[in-house]
C-alpha angles and dihedrals in degrees: 000000000000123000093248089064092058123097113249088226090067098246092126090228120131111250123245121263113257111274113255122234094256091063099081122161112215118223124193133196089198110141088225088074093063093038089056092048093049091049092053091049093048093052093041094240130150127218129207085214089072101027094051092038093237113201091218097056098111094046094048096042091050085061089045093247113136128163108227118217112211130197097046134292099274119089126206091217134063110216112185093232101045128094097199114116117258122215143079108338125223121253115280113271107232090199093055098094091053092046090049093050091050091050090053090050094048091049091046092226118184090191130025135191119209121192134162145198118261110272106190087159093071121082091231096033088240096301091132092057091051090052094047090049091054091048092049092051091049090055094047101035110017093175094053113105114223130215121185128199106195138184119251095267086218110189091004107119116212093004095119092049091055090056096043091048088061087062109231115190093229127027113199130180119166123226085196097193147007118289094252093062098046098100090052103040105019110034115177093031130097123214096212093047091052090050091050091049090057091047092048091052092056091045092051093048113013093185094060114100110237123209140181139173146194138199122231128204096061094105102281124144124235092242088056090053088051091052092052088051089053091048092050092050089049086057089049095243111173105199129040126194123192123181141166115267111237118194110239097200139351088263092066133078114296122247104248096188142357107231115225121246091241089055089057088052089053091049089051091053094046090049091051090050088057093057106257109158090221136011129191112186117159134124092263100037112132129175099266098028107132091351096159093053091044092051089057090047090051093054091047091050092049092049091050093050091048090048091051090053093051091053 
């Protein structure tokens, strides 16, 4: 490797490519951003928006949309793309589901996304805390629709069933990347297991919307992305999200390529041709970006599909 490819800081990691003009992070001075932040601190809740350094934080929080991250802020895995701290997690907070329900009520959310760190240290992988959070929200805000973005619950028998029995409106589990790159960017996970998890969720509760997403720009090929789409449709996944990977720190995986906006449009069309009810593929697409709007679109797409079959 030539010297010009080495980081000046001495890490030996190749630097990122310069960000192109279409990757623009929106900042907002809206007072709702600080109100949301203060509420999360007061109720001792974590958000993936902050922990994962999401580029859409200001925009979403200005609209009072925050993705709450349950089960603490320390993950038992170390994915090469993720900014969340890795280490020994804190004990599970038994009051967290009630605090979460209270935050949703105070924010007046009509739709909420709940995610978590990986908790391989727990016998159920944290599935019980997901279920209790769903149940607490239903008691506090019966009309609020609930989307969960869960870990893979690998080697945790019956964990998925516990979550699905609590009846979320949307079940999301991200594949994150193409199979070839798993050992590099998603160690500890298994592509086929994640696919099977999504298929099982739909089998257990056919009416639940299932959702999954990947990042591009990590070195994948377009044909590999197409094969992931085919696999997800074989698992009857309804909603696909595709976004540009952005490197959180120099310690994380390098951005290999910035995908052109027109390529995202091509990916969107290819996904629609494969039968996804909904597709969100843009440079700044993230799992919970515009989640409330997308949930309404999902319902409309399903209604339209069912109406077409009846005719």
